[in-house]
Backbone and ligand atoms as CSV (ligand in chain L), in Angstrom:
chain,resi,resn,atom,element,x,y,z
A,1,UNK,N,N,0.840,-1.191,0.000
A,1,UNK,CA,C,0.000,0.000,0.000
A,1,UNK,C,C,0.883,1.251,0.000
A,2,UNK,N,N,0.593,2.170,-0.910
A,2,UNK,CA,C,1.356,3.433,-0.954
A,2,UNK,C,C,0.717,4.424,0.016
A,3,UNK,N,N,1.521,4.833,0.996
A,3,UNK,CA,C,0.979,5.686,2.064
A,3,UNK,C,C,1.823,6.958,2.195
A,4,UNK,N,N,1.172,8.080,2.494
A,4,UNK,CA,C,1.903,9.335,2.691
A,4,UNK,C,C,1.260,10.114,3.821
A,5,UNK,N,N,2.033,11.069,4.350
A,5,UNK,CA,C,1.502,11.933,5.403
A,5,UNK,C,C,1.566,13.386,4.936
A,6,UNK,N,N,0.515,14.103,5.254
A,6,UNK,CA,C,0.488,15.536,4.967
A,6,UNK,C,C,0.435,16.228,6.345
A,7,UNK,N,N,1.575,16.727,6.835
A,7,UNK,CA,C,1.623,17.272,8.197
A,7,UNK,C,C,1.402,18.784,8.220
A,8,UNK,N,N,1.006,19.288,9.354
A,8,UNK,CA,C,0.881,20.744,9.481
A,8,UNK,C,C,0.259,21.142,10.795
A,9,UNK,N,N,0.147,22.464,10.968
A,9,UNK,CA,C,-0.518,22.978,12.166
A,9,UNK,C,C,-2.032,23.047,11.937
A,10,UNK,N,N,-2.424,23.391,10.736
A,10,UNK,CA,C,-3.848,23.416,10.357
A,10,UNK,C,C,-4.694,24.197,11.364
A,11,UNK,N,N,-4.234,25.394,11.704
A,11,UNK,CA,C,-4.947,26.211,12.708
A,11,UNK,C,C,-5.511,27.479,12.073
A,12,UNK,N,N,-6.583,27.397,11.289
A,12,UNK,CA,C,-7.334,26.211,10.883
A,12,UNK,C,C,-6.990,25.820,9.439
A,13,UNK,N,N,-7.610,24.712,8.988
A,13,UNK,CA,C,-7.452,24.270,7.603
A,13,UNK,C,C,-8.034,25.334,6.660
A,14,UNK,N,N,-7.299,25.618,5.568
A,14,UNK,CA,C,-7.770,26.599,4.573
A,14,UNK,C,C,-8.034,25.864,3.245
A,15,UNK,N,N,-8.565,26.615,2.275
A,15,UNK,CA,C,-8.774,26.014,0.949
A,15,UNK,C,C,-7.443,25.643,0.290
A,16,UNK,N,N,-6.357,26.296,0.718
A,16,UNK,CA,C,-5.030,25.946,0.211
A,16,UNK,C,C,-4.640,24.546,0.671
A,17,UNK,N,N,-4.874,24.271,1.951
A,17,UNK,CA,C,-4.598,22.925,2.464
A,17,UNK,C,C,-5.480,21.891,1.748
A,18,UNK,N,N,-6.742,22.249,1.569
A,18,UNK,CA,C,-7.678,21.295,0.951
A,18,UNK,C,C,-7.226,20.961,-0.475
A,19,UNK,N,N,-6.702,21.967,-1.181
A,19,UNK,CA,C,-6.184,21.742,-2.531
A,19,UNK,C,C,-5.060,20.688,-2.494
A,20,UNK,N,N,-4.128,20.857,-1.572
A,20,UNK,CA,C,-2.999,19.918,-1.489
A,20,UNK,C,C,-3.489,18.523,-1.051
A,21,UNK,N,N,-4.393,18.493,-0.083
A,21,UNK,CA,C,-4.921,17.205,0.408
A,21,UNK,C,C,-5.648,16.468,-0.723
A,22,UNK,N,N,-6.493,17.193,-1.451
A,22,UNK,CA,C,-7.224,16.599,-2.588
A,22,UNK,C,C,-6.279,15.945,-3.572
A,23,UNK,N,N,-5.246,16.701,-3.928
A,23,UNK,CA,C,-4.342,16.214,-4.972
A,23,UNK,C,C,-3.453,15.097,-4.462
A,24,UNK,N,N,-3.000,15.199,-3.205
A,24,UNK,CA,C,-2.152,14.135,-2.649
A,24,UNK,C,C,-2.969,12.852,-2.480
A,25,UNK,N,N,-4.239,12.998,-2.138
A,25,UNK,CA,C,-5.097,11.816,-1.950
A,25,UNK,C,C,-5.224,11.027,-3.253
A,26,UNK,N,N,-5.105,11.740,-4.379
A,26,UNK,CA,C,-5.182,11.069,-5.672
A,26,UNK,C,C,-3.904,10.330,-6.044
A,27,UNK,N,N,-2.847,10.577,-5.318
A,27,UNK,CA,C,-1.551,9.973,-5.661
A,27,UNK,C,C,-1.200,8.762,-4.802
A,28,UNK,N,N,-1.879,8.628,-3.654
A,28,UNK,CA,C,-1.527,7.553,-2.715
A,28,UNK,C,C,-2.770,6.731,-2.362
A,29,UNK,N,N,-2.519,5.506,-1.898
A,29,UNK,CA,C,-3.657,4.658,-1.470
A,29,UNK,C,C,-4.246,5.208,-0.187
A,30,UNK,N,N,-3.357,5.638,0.713
A,30,UNK,CA,C,-3.850,6.233,1.961
A,30,UNK,C,C,-3.054,7.509,2.254
A,31,UNK,N,N,-3.776,8.562,2.591
A,31,UNK,CA,C,-3.120,9.816,2.982
A,31,UNK,C,C,-3.525,10.122,4.423
A,32,UNK,N,N,-2.510,10.270,5.276
A,32,UNK,CA,C,-2.768,10.638,6.664
A,32,UNK,C,C,-2.506,12.135,6.800
A,33,UNK,N,N,-3.511,12.873,7.213
A,33,UNK,CA,C,-3.320,14.300,7.486
A,33,UNK,C,C,-3.028,14.395,8.980
A,34,UNK,N,N,-1.821,14.836,9.325
A,34,UNK,CA,C,-1.381,14.774,10.724
A,34,UNK,C,C,-1.195,16.176,11.299
A,35,UNK,N,N,-1.917,16.442,12.370
A,35,UNK,CA,C,-1.872,17.757,13.026
A,35,UNK,C,C,-0.788,17.749,14.099
A,36,UNK,N,N,0.104,18.722,14.029
A,36,UNK,CA,C,1.168,18.825,15.034
A,36,UNK,C,C,0.602,19.284,16.377
A,37,UNK,N,N,0.887,18.515,17.423
A,37,UNK,CA,C,0.555,18.945,18.787
A,37,UNK,C,C,1.766,19.686,19.302
A,38,UNK,N,N,1.628,21.001,19.457
A,38,UNK,CA,C,2.768,21.819,19.879
A,38,UNK,C,C,2.466,22.422,21.251
A,39,UNK,N,N,2.955,21.771,22.322
A,39,UNK,CA,C,2.619,22.235,23.679
A,39,UNK,C,C,3.108,23.664,23.944
A,40,UNK,N,N,4.099,24.125,23.203
A,40,UNK,CA,C,4.654,25.464,23.415
A,40,UNK,C,C,3.875,26.562,22.706
A,41,UNK,N,N,2.858,26.203,21.923
A,41,UNK,CA,C,2.170,27.214,21.124
A,41,UNK,C,C,0.662,26.933,21.120
A,42,UNK,N,N,-0.060,27.767,21.895
A,42,UNK,CA,C,-1.517,27.583,21.916
A,42,UNK,C,C,-2.077,28.191,20.640
A,43,UNK,N,N,-2.842,27.441,19.915
A,43,UNK,CA,C,-3.434,27.955,18.682
A,43,UNK,C,C,-4.778,28.608,18.954
A,44,UNK,N,N,-5.418,29.078,17.890
A,44,UNK,CA,C,-6.785,29.585,18.036
A,44,UNK,C,C,-7.725,28.416,18.305
A,45,UNK,N,N,-7.492,27.317,17.587
A,45,UNK,CA,C,-8.319,26.117,17.757
A,45,UNK,C,C,-7.517,25.018,18.457
A,46,UNK,N,N,-8.220,24.232,19.260
A,46,UNK,CA,C,-7.550,23.100,19.912
A,46,UNK,C,C,-7.222,22.056,18.837
A,47,UNK,N,N,-6.333,21.145,19.183
A,47,UNK,CA,C,-5.966,20.101,18.218
A,47,UNK,C,C,-7.203,19.273,17.854
A,48,UNK,N,N,-8.067,18.997,18.824
A,48,UNK,CA,C,-9.296,18.238,18.529
A,48,UNK,C,C,-10.200,18.978,17.547
A,49,UNK,N,N,-10.317,20.300,17.751
A,49,UNK,CA,C,-11.144,21.092,16.819
A,49,UNK,C,C,-10.542,21.093,15.419
A,50,UNK,N,N,-9.219,21.237,15.349
A,50,UNK,CA,C,-8.553,21.246,14.038
A,50,UNK,C,C,-8.782,19.928,13.315
A,51,UNK,N,N,-8.715,18.828,14.100
A,51,UNK,CA,C,-8.910,17.508,13.494
A,51,UNK,C,C,-10.345,17.341,13.007
A,52,UNK,N,N,-11.274,17.835,13.804
A,52,UNK,CA,C,-12.687,17.747,13.417
A,52,UNK,C,C,-12.935,18.540,12.121
A,53,UNK,N,N,-12.362,19.746,12.054
A,53,UNK,CA,C,-12.538,20.582,10.857
A,53,UNK,C,C,-11.862,19.936,9.636
A,54,UNK,N,N,-10.739,19.287,9.861
A,54,UNK,CA,C,-10.057,18.598,8.763
A,54,UNK,C,C,-10.875,17.394,8.286
A,55,UNK,N,N,-11.446,16.652,9.235
A,55,UNK,CA,C,-12.266,15.487,8.850
A,55,UNK,C,C,-13.440,15.937,8.007
A,56,UNK,N,N,-14.035,17.046,8.414
A,56,UNK,CA,C,-15.161,17.591,7.673
A,56,UNK,C,C,-14.708,18.020,6.265
A,57,UNK,N,N,-13.555,18.696,6.193
A,57,UNK,CA,C,-13.070,19.211,4.905
A,57,UNK,C,C,-12.655,18.082,3.956
A,58,UNK,N,N,-12.290,16.924,4.525
A,58,UNK,CA,C,-11.831,15.810,3.686
A,58,UNK,C,C,-12.858,14.676,3.646
A,59,UNK,N,N,-14.078,14.981,4.042
A,59,UNK,CA,C,-15.107,13.933,4.138
A,59,UNK,C,C,-15.384,13.275,2.780
A,60,UNK,N,N,-15.109,14.011,1.690
A,60,UNK,CA,C,-15.374,13.458,0.352
A,60,UNK,C,C,-14.234,12.560,-0.138
A,61,UNK,N,N,-13.193,12.410,0.663
A,61,UNK,CA,C,-12.029,11.620,0.252
A,61,UNK,C,C,-11.914,10.370,1.133
A,62,UNK,N,N,-12.360,9.216,0.638
A,62,UNK,CA,C,-12.402,8.022,1.496
A,62,UNK,C,C,-11.038,7.513,1.932
A,63,UNK,N,N,-9.971,7.876,1.210
A,63,UNK,CA,C,-8.643,7.355,1.588
A,63,UNK,C,C,-7.854,8.331,2.459
A,64,UNK,N,N,-8.538,9.338,3.000
A,64,UNK,CA,C,-7.851,10.283,3.887
A,64,UNK,C,C,-8.233,10.015,5.335
A,65,UNK,N,N,-7.223,9.955,6.185
A,65,UNK,CA,C,-7.417,9.756,7.618
A,65,UNK,C,C,-6.760,10.925,8.337
A,66,UNK,N,N,-7.395,11.387,9.409
A,66,UNK,CA,C,-6.839,12.522,10.154
A,66,UNK,C,C,-6.304,12.013,11.493
A,67,UNK,N,N,-5.107,12.465,11.837
A,67,UNK,CA,C,-4.471,12.023,13.082
A,67,UNK,C,C,-3.713,13.228,13.666
A,68,UNK,N,N,-3.104,13.039,14.824
A,68,UNK,CA,C,-2.245,14.088,15.377
A,68,UNK,C,C,-0.921,13.449,15.767
A,69,UNK,N,N,0.104,14.298,15.911
A,69,UNK,CA,C,1.399,13.759,16.331
A,69,UNK,C,C,2.144,14.771,17.178
A,70,UNK,N,N,3.034,14.243,18.016
A,70,UNK,CA,C,3.909,15.086,18.848
A,70,UNK,C,C,5.334,14.714,18.522
A,71,UNK,N,N,6.247,15.651,18.712
A,71,UNK,CA,C,7.659,15.311,18.521
A,71,UNK,C,C,8.046,15.352,17.061
A,72,UNK,N,N,9.026,14.522,16.718
A,72,UNK,CA,C,9.569,14.560,15.363
A,72,UNK,C,C,8.621,13.888,14.374
A,73,UNK,N,N,8.458,14.550,13.243
A,73,UNK,CA,C,7.609,13.978,12.191
A,73,UNK,C,C,8.178,12.644,11.701
A,74,UNK,N,N,9.501,12.548,11.609
A,74,UNK,CA,C,10.085,11.288,11.113
A,74,UNK,C,C,9.801,10.123,12.065
A,75,UNK,N,N,9.693,10.410,13.369
A,75,UNK,CA,C,9.356,9.335,14.319
A,75,UNK,C,C,7.924,8.856,14.083
A,76,UNK,N,N,7.036,9.834,13.822
A,76,UNK,CA,C,5.643,9.462,13.504
A,76,UNK,C,C,5.625,8.609,12.218
A,77,UNK,N,N,6.379,9.054,11.211
A,77,UNK,CA,C,6.415,8.314,9.944
A,77,UNK,C,C,6.904,6.881,10.154
A,78,UNK,N,N,7.993,6.760,10.916
A,78,UNK,CA,C,8.567,5.429,11.152
A,78,UNK,C,C,7.582,4.523,11.873
A,79,UNK,N,N,6.944,5.081,12.929
A,79,UNK,CA,C,6.066,4.209,13.724
A,79,UNK,C,C,4.754,3.891,13.007
A,80,UNK,N,N,4.444,4.645,11.956
A,80,UNK,CA,C,3.206,4.353,11.210
A,80,UNK,C,C,3.497,3.830,9.804
A,81,UNK,N,N,4.757,3.481,9.588
A,81,UNK,CA,C,5.144,2.890,8.307
A,81,UNK,C,C,4.773,3.794,7.117
A,82,UNK,N,N,5.132,5.069,7.238
A,82,UNK,CA,C,4.831,6.050,6.184
A,82,UNK,C,C,6.152,6.545,5.590
A,83,UNK,N,N,6.422,6.251,4.315
A,83,UNK,CA,C,7.727,6.620,3.739
A,83,UNK,C,C,7.781,7.994,3.092
A,84,UNK,N,N,6.639,8.664,2.947
A,84,UNK,CA,C,6.610,9.921,2.182
A,84,UNK,C,C,5.849,11.020,2.919
A,85,UNK,N,N,6.432,12.218,2.895
A,85,UNK,CA,C,5.773,13.424,3.416
A,85,UNK,C,C,5.339,14.245,2.206
A,86,UNK,N,N,4.108,14.747,2.238
A,86,UNK,CA,C,3.650,15.631,1.163
A,86,UNK,C,C,3.503,17.041,1.718
A,87,UNK,N,N,4.089,18.000,1.018
A,87,UNK,CA,C,4.007,19.408,1.418
A,87,UNK,C,C,3.555,20.256,0.241
A,88,UNK,N,N,2.753,21.257,0.531
A,88,UNK,CA,C,2.358,22.201,-0.508
A,88,UNK,C,C,3.353,23.349,-0.555
A,89,UNK,N,N,3.654,23.810,-1.755
A,89,UNK,CA,C,4.522,24.990,-1.921
A,89,UNK,C,C,3.703,26.092,-2.560
A,90,UNK,N,N,3.589,27.222,-1.851
A,90,UNK,CA,C,2.804,28.339,-2.388
A,90,UNK,C,C,3.650,29.253,-3.249
A,91,UNK,N,N,4.898,29.431,-2.843
A,91,UNK,CA,C,5.769,30.397,-3.520
A,91,UNK,C,C,7.223,30.011,-3.275
A,92,UNK,N,N,8.120,30.684,-3.994
A,92,UNK,CA,C,9.556,30.409,-3.829
A,92,UNK,C,C,9.965,30.624,-2.376
A,93,UNK,N,N,9.315,31.604,-1.712
A,93,UNK,CA,C,9.669,31.891,-0.320
A,93,UNK,C,C,9.421,30.686,0.592
A,94,UNK,N,N,8.480,29.828,0.254
A,94,UNK,CA,C,8.249,28.611,1.055
A,94,UNK,C,C,9.387,27.609,0.861
A,95,UNK,N,N,9.987,27.675,-0.340
A,95,UNK,CA,C,10.873,26.591,-0.750
A,95,UNK,C,C,12.117,26.435,0.115
A,96,UNK,N,N,12.696,27.574,0.506
A,96,UNK,CA,C,13.971,27.515,1.206
A,96,UNK,C,C,13.882,26.677,2.494
A,97,UNK,N,N,12.878,27.014,3.322
A,97,UNK,CA,C,12.716,26.297,4.587
A,97,UNK,C,C,12.237,24.859,4.357
A,98,UNK,N,N,11.334,24.719,3.397
A,98,UNK,CA,C,10.802,23.380,3.119
A,98,UNK,C,C,11.896,22.443,2.604
A,99,UNK,N,N,12.795,23.000,1.781
A,99,UNK,CA,C,13.901,22.187,1.257
A,99,UNK,C,C,14.797,21.723,2.403
A,100,UNK,N,N,15.070,22.647,3.328
A,100,UNK,CA,C,15.923,22.328,4.482
A,100,UNK,C,C,15.280,21.188,5.306
A,101,UNK,N,N,13.982,21.313,5.551
A,101,UNK,CA,C,13.303,20.261,6.332
A,101,UNK,C,C,13.275,18.934,5.569
A,102,UNK,N,N,13.056,19.012,4.262
A,102,UNK,CA,C,13.003,17.782,3.456
A,102,UNK,C,C,14.348,17.067,3.498
A,103,UNK,N,N,15.419,17.854,3.368
A,103,UNK,CA,C,16.753,17.248,3.383
A,103,UNK,C,C,17.065,16.663,4.762
A,104,UNK,N,N,16.628,17.395,5.808
A,104,UNK,CA,C,16.871,16.909,7.167
A,104,UNK,C,C,16.072,15.626,7.449
A,105,UNK,N,N,14.824,15.599,7.035
A,105,UNK,CA,C,13.995,14.409,7.271
A,105,UNK,C,C,14.538,13.197,6.510
A,106,UNK,N,N,15.142,13.465,5.360
A,106,UNK,CA,C,15.722,12.350,4.588
A,106,UNK,C,C,16.978,11.852,5.282
A,107,UNK,N,N,17.762,12.808,5.805
A,107,UNK,CA,C,18.984,12.414,6.510
A,107,UNK,C,C,18.659,11.654,7.797
A,108,UNK,N,N,17.632,12.146,8.520
A,108,UNK,CA,C,17.290,11.530,9.814
A,108,UNK,C,C,16.733,10.116,9.656
A,109,UNK,N,N,15.900,9.911,8.633
A,109,UNK,CA,C,15.186,8.637,8.586
A,109,UNK,C,C,14.878,8.135,7.180
A,110,UNK,N,N,15.571,8.684,6.174
A,110,UNK,CA,C,15.344,8.275,4.785
A,110,UNK,C,C,13.884,8.428,4.363
A,111,UNK,N,N,13.229,9.441,4.923
A,111,UNK,CA,C,11.846,9.722,4.531
A,111,UNK,C,C,11.900,10.731,3.381
A,112,UNK,N,N,11.200,10.433,2.307
A,112,UNK,CA,C,11.190,11.332,1.144
A,112,UNK,C,C,10.107,12.397,1.309
A,113,UNK,N,N,10.299,13.532,0.631
A,113,UNK,CA,C,9.274,14.584,0.641
A,113,UNK,C,C,8.839,14.861,-0.789
A,114,UNK,N,N,7.538,14.912,-0.982
A,114,UNK,CA,C,6.980,15.281,-2.283
A,114,UNK,C,C,6.384,16.676,-2.164
A,115,UNK,N,N,6.837,17.600,-3.021
A,115,UNK,CA,C,6.297,18.959,-3.013
A,115,UNK,C,C,5.193,19.097,-4.061
A,116,UNK,N,N,4.076,19.629,-3.625
A,116,UNK,CA,C,2.961,19.874,-4.544
A,116,UNK,C,C,2.796,21.391,-4.671
A,117,UNK,N,N,2.956,21.933,-5.872
A,117,UNK,CA,C,2.733,23.378,-6.016
A,117,UNK,C,C,1.246,23.663,-5.860
A,118,UNK,N,N,0.899,24.598,-5.007
A,118,UNK,CA,C,-0.522,24.864,-4.785
A,118,UNK,C,C,-1.127,25.512,-6.025
A,119,UNK,N,N,-2.419,25.377,-6.175
A,119,UNK,CA,C,-3.117,26.022,-7.288
A,119,UNK,C,C,-2.947,27.531,-7.127
A,120,UNK,N,N,-2.763,28.266,-8.241
A,120,UNK,CA,C,-2.522,29.721,-8.135
A,120,UNK,C,C,-3.637,30.448,-7.386
A,121,UNK,N,N,-4.862,29.945,-7.497
A,121,UNK,CA,C,-5.990,30.621,-6.828
A,121,UNK,C,C,-5.859,30.609,-5.312
A,122,UNK,N,N,-5.057,29.691,-4.761
A,122,UNK,CA,C,-4.936,29.605,-3.301
A,122,UNK,C,C,-3.505,29.891,-2.818
A,123,UNK,N,N,-2.663,30.358,-3.757
A,123,UNK,CA,C,-1.246,30.572,-3.436
A,123,UNK,C,C,-0.998,31.662,-2.405
A,124,UNK,N,N,-1.962,32.518,-2.174
A,124,UNK,CA,C,-1.787,33.643,-1.241
A,124,UNK,C,C,-2.365,33.318,0.141
A,125,UNK,N,N,-2.881,32.114,0.299
A,125,UNK,CA,C,-3.584,31.786,1.560
A,125,UNK,C,C,-2.652,31.306,2.651
A,126,UNK,N,N,-2.934,31.730,3.870
A,126,UNK,CA,C,-2.256,31.135,5.023
A,126,UNK,C,C,-3.222,31.165,6.189
A,127,UNK,N,N,-3.061,30.229,7.108
A,127,UNK,CA,C,-3.949,30.174,8.275
A,127,UNK,C,C,-3.827,31.456,9.080
A,128,UNK,N,N,-2.599,31.993,9.200
A,128,UNK,CA,C,-2.462,33.199,10.036
A,128,UNK,C,C,-3.167,34.404,9.435
A,129,UNK,N,N,-3.067,34.575,8.109
A,129,UNK,CA,C,-3.785,35.698,7.487
A,129,UNK,C,C,-5.298,35.532,7.641
A,130,UNK,N,N,-5.764,34.299,7.435
A,130,UNK,CA,C,-7.199,34.017,7.566
A,130,UNK,C,C,-7.677,34.374,8.977
A,131,UNK,N,N,-6.893,33.987,9.991
A,131,UNK,CA,C,-7.282,34.274,11.392
A,131,UNK,C,C,-7.308,35.774,11.639
A,132,UNK,N,N,-6.296,36.452,11.090
A,132,UNK,CA,C,-6.209,37.903,11.292
A,132,UNK,C,C,-7.426,38.597,10.655
A,133,UNK,N,N,-7.741,38.244,9.426
A,133,UNK,CA,C,-8.861,38.881,8.712
A,133,UNK,C,C,-10.175,38.581,9.436
A,134,UNK,N,N,-10.378,37.303,9.771
A,134,UNK,CA,C,-11.633,36.918,10.451
A,134,UNK,C,C,-11.736,37.602,11.810
A,135,UNK,N,N,-10.609,37.743,12.499
A,135,UNK,CA,C,-10.590,38.372,13.826
A,135,UNK,C,C,-11.038,39.826,13.779
A,136,UNK,N,N,-10.774,40.482,12.635
A,136,UNK,CA,C,-11.199,41.881,12.472
A,136,UNK,C,C,-12.541,41.983,11.751
A,137,UNK,N,N,-13.238,40.852,11.658
A,137,UNK,CA,C,-14.586,40.876,11.080
A,137,UNK,C,C,-14.607,40.825,9.559
A,138,UNK,N,N,-13.458,40.526,8.928
A,138,UNK,CA,C,-13.415,40.428,7.462
A,138,UNK,C,C,-14.046,39.131,6.969
A,139,UNK,N,N,-14.346,39.108,5.689
A,139,UNK,CA,C,-15.017,37.949,5.087
A,139,UNK,C,C,-13.981,36.963,4.548
A,140,UNK,N,N,-13.934,35.775,5.126
A,140,UNK,CA,C,-12.988,34.760,4.644
A,140,UNK,C,C,-13.728,33.564,4.030
A,141,UNK,N,N,-14.995,33.759,3.745
A,141,UNK,CA,C,-15.816,32.619,3.302
A,141,UNK,C,C,-15.306,31.984,2.001
A,142,UNK,N,N,-14.592,32.763,1.162
A,142,UNK,CA,C,-14.081,32.180,-0.090
A,142,UNK,C,C,-12.716,31.520,0.120
A,143,UNK,N,N,-12.174,31.648,1.319
A,143,UNK,CA,C,-10.804,31.180,1.564
A,143,UNK,C,C,-10.722,29.889,2.372
A,144,UNK,N,N,-11.815,29.549,3.020
A,144,UNK,CA,C,-11.805,28.378,3.923
A,144,UNK,C,C,-13.073,27.541,3.712
A,145,UNK,N,N,-13.042,26.263,4.122
A,145,UNK,CA,C,-14.263,25.460,4.052
A,145,UNK,C,C,-15.370,26.090,4.911
A,146,UNK,N,N,-16.616,25.785,4.568
A,146,UNK,CA,C,-17.772,26.409,5.238
A,146,UNK,C,C,-17.730,26.218,6.766
A,147,UNK,N,N,-17.398,25.015,7.203
A,147,UNK,CA,C,-17.398,24.742,8.648
A,147,UNK,C,C,-16.357,25.613,9.363
A,148,UNK,N,N,-15.249,25.882,8.689
A,148,UNK,CA,C,-14.201,26.729,9.282
A,148,UNK,C,C,-14.694,28.169,9.348
A,149,UNK,N,N,-15.338,28.606,8.275
A,149,UNK,CA,C,-15.885,29.975,8.253
A,149,UNK,C,C,-16.881,30.147,9.404
A,150,UNK,N,N,-17.768,29.186,9.563
A,150,UNK,CA,C,-18.767,29.252,10.651
A,150,UNK,C,C,-18.064,29.360,12.006
A,151,UNK,N,N,-17.057,28.529,12.206
A,151,UNK,CA,C,-16.353,28.476,13.491
A,151,UNK,C,C,-15.589,29.791,13.750
A,152,UNK,N,N,-15.010,30.357,12.685
A,152,UNK,CA,C,-14.278,31.619,12.848
A,152,UNK,C,C,-15.226,32.767,13.198
A,153,UNK,N,N,-16.419,32.750,12.571
A,153,UNK,CA,C,-17.404,33.796,12.893
A,153,UNK,C,C,-17.847,33.684,14.352
A,154,UNK,N,N,-18.033,32.432,14.788
A,154,UNK,CA,C,-18.422,32.157,16.176
A,154,UNK,C,C,-17.357,32.718,17.132
A,155,UNK,N,N,-16.088,32.444,16.799
A,155,UNK,CA,C,-14.978,32.922,17.642
A,155,UNK,C,C,-14.925,34.448,17.691
A,156,UNK,N,N,-15.146,35.079,16.522
A,156,UNK,CA,C,-15.100,36.546,16.457
A,156,UNK,C,C,-16.247,37.132,17.287
A,157,UNK,N,N,-17.426,36.477,17.220
A,157,UNK,CA,C,-18.584,36.944,18.034
A,157,UNK,C,C,-18.255,36.827,19.513
A,158,UNK,N,N,-17.688,35.682,19.904
A,158,UNK,CA,C,-17.327,35.472,21.326
A,158,UNK,C,C,-16.333,36.515,21.795
A,159,UNK,N,N,-15.364,36.826,20.924
A,159,UNK,CA,C,-14.333,37.807,21.318
A,159,UNK,C,C,-14.921,39.193,21.491
A,160,UNK,N,N,-15.988,39.490,20.715
A,160,UNK,CA,C,-16.603,40.829,20.811
A,160,UNK,C,C,-17.495,40.965,22.038
A,161,UNK,N,N,-18.071,39.804,22.509
A,161,UNK,CA,C,-19.064,39.887,23.595
A,161,UNK,C,C,-18.403,39.932,24.982
L,1,LIG,O1,O,1.695,24.033,9.102
L,1,LIG,P1,P,3.119,24.230,9.548
L,1,LIG,O2,O,3.155,24.884,10.904
L,1,LIG,O3,O,3.949,24.934,8.515
L,1,LIG,O4,O,3.731,22.759,9.710
L,1,LIG,C1,C,5.067,22.568,10.098
L,1,LIG,C2,C,5.347,21.099,10.470
L,1,LIG,C3,C,4.360,20.587,11.485
L,1,LIG,C4,C,5.232,20.233,9.227
L,1,LIG,C5,C,6.798,21.052,11.012
L,1,LIG,O5,O,6.973,22.043,11.976
L,1,LIG,C6,C,7.174,19.701,11.613
L,1,LIG,O6,O,7.409,18.749,10.897
L,1,LIG,N1,N,7.203,19.654,12.964
L,1,LIG,C7,C,7.481,18.457,13.721
L,1,LIG,C8,C,8.845,18.533,14.413
L,1,LIG,C9,C,9.950,18.060,13.496
L,1,LIG,O7,O,9.919,16.985,12.943
L,1,LIG,N2,N,10.968,18.935,13.306
L,1,LIG,C10,C,12.113,18.674,12.484
L,1,LIG,C11,C,11.860,19.100,11.053
L,1,LIG,S1,S,13.246,18.758,10.008
């Protein structure tokens, strides 16, 4: 079985992530979308919420499974028998750091990285920009899945009250 992992913070999942997940799911028998548990960095959404939103966003893809991981990604890959990491590249600026991580992950555990160039329509998207815009009451409905938009509006309402 050809298996790959698509790792990230996904705080929250955007249409850019969904583009990469959709396309990676078409290349592998099983794609694990793995949310990083980072105890040093509290996100807007809890890891459970991020996973729930990801499951919803990937509900149309039967070969996608959502999980979380702590520590080194290569350790997660090794313990789950996953030989490939899939990453989306939005722009050349992403490449430098992503290349460094890909080379390091290969050195650490012979795990390969596949880069997927994101669709141009979503190349400007990032979770942090989406959070910032939604936090100031801006419309992000075209940038994120519906469930994420609903949840962001809920959060913005709570912050105002
Ligand atoms: O969505 P992000 O925050 O850009 O995702 C970054 C992520 C989770 C893929 C990266 O930080 C990661 O792999 N973290 C796990 C720790 C690790 O393996 N570090 C060594 C990388 S060479």
